[in-house]
C-alpha positions, 0 to 999 in steps of 0.5 A, a space after each residue: 500500500 502507499 505511504 502518505 506523507 504529511 507536513 506537520 509543525 514540530 513538537 521539538 523546534 517551534 516554527 519548524 516544519 517536519 513530517 509524518 508518514 502513515 500506511 495501512 498494513 494488512 494484518 491477519 491476526 483473528 481475521 484480515 483487517 487494516 492497521 494504520 502505522 504512523 511514524 513522525 520524523 523530526 527532520 526539518 523540512 526547508 522548503 516545498 522542493 525539499 518535501 518533494 525530494 523526501 517524498 520522491 526518495 522514499 516513494 511517499 505520496 506527499 500531501 501539498 495542503 495545510 498551513 504547514 505547506 503554505 508556510 514553506 518557501 518554494 525552494 531553499 
């Protein structure tokens, strides 16, 4: 399944944008069902281009929306 990448405000560094990833994994314990696996990456995202690079490198589906996305410069 695809892994989505969402930009969020850092909890460690005020005014810094970092990212979270979310994926649905199939679990077969007690029947087949989906389980969401989320990870927070406290890696500063410098720009929209940088976010695009991270997403492309890891094959993430980048969500280009929200206050965090809007706060980033195009390049940097």
